[in-house]
C-alpha positions as CSV (number, residue, x, y, z in Angstrom):
1,M,-4.8,1.8,51.8
2,R,-1.2,2.8,51.2
3,R,-0.5,-0.6,49.7
4,A,-3.3,-0.2,47.1
5,A,-1.9,3.2,46.1
6,I,1.6,1.8,45.6
7,I,0.2,-1.1,43.5
8,T,-1.9,1.3,41.4
9,A,1.2,3.5,40.9
10,V,3.3,0.6,39.8
11,L,0.7,-0.7,37.4
12,V,0.3,2.8,35.9
13,A,4.1,3.1,35.5
14,L,4.2,-0.4,33.8
15,C,1.4,0.6,31.4
16,V,3.0,3.9,30.5
17,G,6.4,2.2,30.1
18,A,4.9,-0.5,27.9
19,S,3.1,2.1,25.8
20,V,6.3,4.2,25.3
21,A,8.2,1.0,24.4
22,W,5.6,0.0,21.8
23,W,5.4,3.6,20.4
24,R,9.2,3.6,19.8
25,T,9.5,0.1,18.4
26,A,6.5,-1.7,17.0
27,G,4.6,1.6,16.5
28,A,7.5,2.8,14.3
29,V,7.4,-0.1,11.8
30,P,6.8,1.1,8.2
31,T,3.4,-0.1,7.1
32,M,1.7,0.0,3.7
33,Y,-1.9,1.3,3.7
34,A,-4.8,2.1,1.4
35,L,-6.5,5.3,2.3
36,T,-9.8,7.0,1.3
37,A,-11.6,10.0,2.7
38,T,-13.5,7.7,5.1
39,R,-11.4,4.5,5.6
40,C,-7.8,3.2,6.1
41,D,-6.8,-0.4,5.5
42,T,-3.4,-1.9,6.2
43,L,-1.6,-3.9,3.5
44,G,1.2,-5.2,5.7
45,T,4.7,-4.2,6.8
46,A,6.9,-2.3,4.4
47,H,10.4,-3.5,4.5
48,P,12.8,-2.6,1.6
49,D,12.0,-4.8,-1.4
50,T,8.6,-5.9,-0.1
51,R,6.5,-6.6,-3.2
52,L,3.2,-5.0,-4.0
53,E,1.1,-6.0,-7.0
54,I,-1.7,-3.9,-8.5
55,R,-4.1,-5.7,-10.8
56,F,-7.0,-4.1,-12.7
57,R,-9.0,-4.2,-15.8
58,H,-8.0,-1.4,-18.2
59,S,-11.0,0.9,-18.7
60,V,-10.4,1.4,-22.4
61,Q,-8.8,-1.9,-23.5
62,Q,-10.9,-4.1,-21.2
63,T,-7.9,-6.4,-20.6
64,I,-6.1,-7.2,-17.3
65,V,-3.1,-5.1,-16.4
66,T,-0.7,-6.1,-13.6
67,E,1.8,-3.6,-12.2
68,Y,4.7,-4.8,-10.0
69,L,6.1,-2.5,-7.3
70,A,8.6,-2.8,-4.5
71,V,9.1,-0.8,-1.4
72,N,12.1,1.5,-1.8
73,A,15.3,1.2,0.2
74,A,14.2,3.9,2.7
75,A,10.8,2.1,3.2
76,D,9.1,5.5,2.6
77,G,7.8,5.0,-0.9
78,F,7.6,2.6,-3.9
79,V,9.5,1.7,-7.1
80,L,7.6,0.5,-10.1
81,T,9.6,-2.5,-11.3
82,G,7.5,-3.9,-14.1
83,T,4.1,-4.2,-15.7
84,K,2.3,-6.9,-17.7
85,Y,-0.7,-6.3,-20.0
86,R,-2.5,-7.9,-23.0
87,S,-3.5,-4.9,-25.2
88,Y,-0.9,-2.6,-26.6
89,G,-2.5,0.8,-26.4
90,V,-3.6,4.0,-24.7
91,G,-2.2,4.6,-21.2
92,L,0.1,1.6,-21.2
93,P,3.9,1.9,-20.9
94,F,5.9,0.8,-23.9
95,L,9.1,2.9,-24.2
96,P,12.2,0.7,-24.4
97,E,14.2,3.2,-22.3
98,E,11.8,2.4,-19.4
99,G,13.0,-1.2,-19.1
100,T,13.2,-4.4,-20.9
101,F,10.2,-4.9,-23.2
102,R,9.2,-8.4,-24.5
103,R,6.3,-10.6,-25.4
104,E,5.2,-13.6,-23.2
105,G,2.6,-15.5,-25.2
106,D,-0.3,-13.0,-25.7
107,D,1.1,-10.6,-23.1
108,F,3.3,-7.6,-23.3
109,V,5.8,-7.4,-20.4
110,L,8.0,-4.5,-19.3
111,T,10.6,-5.4,-16.6
112,D,13.7,-3.9,-15.2
113,M,11.9,-0.6,-14.6
114,H,12.9,1.8,-11.8
115,R,10.3,4.5,-11.6
116,P,10.2,6.0,-8.1
117,L,6.8,6.8,-6.6
118,P,6.4,8.3,-3.1
119,S,2.8,7.1,-3.0
120,L,0.2,5.8,-5.4
121,R,-3.1,7.2,-6.3
122,V,-5.7,4.9,-7.9
123,G,-9.4,5.1,-8.5
124,V,-12.0,2.4,-8.2
125,G,-13.8,2.3,-11.5
126,V,-16.9,0.5,-12.7
127,G,-15.7,-3.0,-13.8
128,T,-12.0,-2.4,-13.2
129,E,-11.7,-5.1,-10.5
130,L,-8.9,-3.2,-8.8
131,T,-7.0,-5.5,-6.4
132,L,-3.8,-5.0,-4.4
133,S,-1.7,-8.0,-3.4
134,T,1.3,-8.5,-1.1
135,A,2.8,-11.6,0.4
136,Q,0.5,-11.0,3.4
137,G,-2.7,-11.2,1.3
138,S,-4.9,-9.4,-1.2
139,L,-7.4,-6.5,-0.9
140,A,-10.1,-6.3,-3.6
141,L,-10.6,-2.6,-3.5
142,Y,-13.5,-2.8,-6.0
143,R,-15.4,-5.0,-3.4
144,I,-14.8,-2.6,-0.5
145,Y,-15.1,0.9,-2.1
146,P,-17.8,2.2,-4.4
147,A,-16.9,3.2,-8.0
148,G,-15.5,6.7,-8.1
149,T,-13.5,6.3,-4.9
150,A,-10.0,7.8,-4.9
151,V,-7.5,5.6,-3.0
152,R,-4.0,6.6,-1.9
153,I,-1.6,3.8,-1.3
154,G,1.4,4.8,0.9
155,I,3.7,3.9,3.7
156,A,3.7,5.4,7.2
157,P,4.7,4.2,10.7
158,Y,2.2,1.7,12.1
159,R,1.1,4.0,14.9
160,Q,-0.1,6.6,12.3
161,V,-1.8,3.9,10.2
162,L,-3.5,2.5,13.3
163,A,-4.7,6.0,14.3
164,A,-6.0,6.6,10.7
165,M,-8.2,3.6,11.0
166,W,-10.4,5.7,13.3
167,R,-9.6,9.1,11.7
168,P,-8.5,8.7,8.1
169,Q,-7.7,12.4,7.8
170,L,-4.7,11.9,10.0
171,L,-2.8,10.5,7.0
172,A,-4.2,13.0,4.5
173,E,-1.5,15.0,2.7
């Protein structure tokens, strides 16, 4: 009987030790996420300079817009580094002081931007085909969430993102 109690105590101690070690190491890894009021999806790890691409159909121009972002040096937010679009019009960046502006065939391209963004807020619209892509894969938000859904894209420790998969409000601002 005493032997069983010792074995149980040792196993519990090992489990607690392993949990604490995970919490302090892997659980602390910065992770990109897409959050709505009812759901949280991971987008992969967020190391400095990790790339994120947002692609959507502009609601007014009805042409594809691609925005290029990178995780900032502190791995706690994003930097908009460039954008590419076909129609030159409402709601699209064009100021030369924002970066290097050029034409690439039929597209307008703005690169060398450095616009810091702590997090991103996007909305799933009818026909916008909103998609997020990283080196670890793509997430077609328009196929997952209904039109009208507000989505926040951010970075948090993996343990918080994991908990938010069950209770999204844990990552709410």
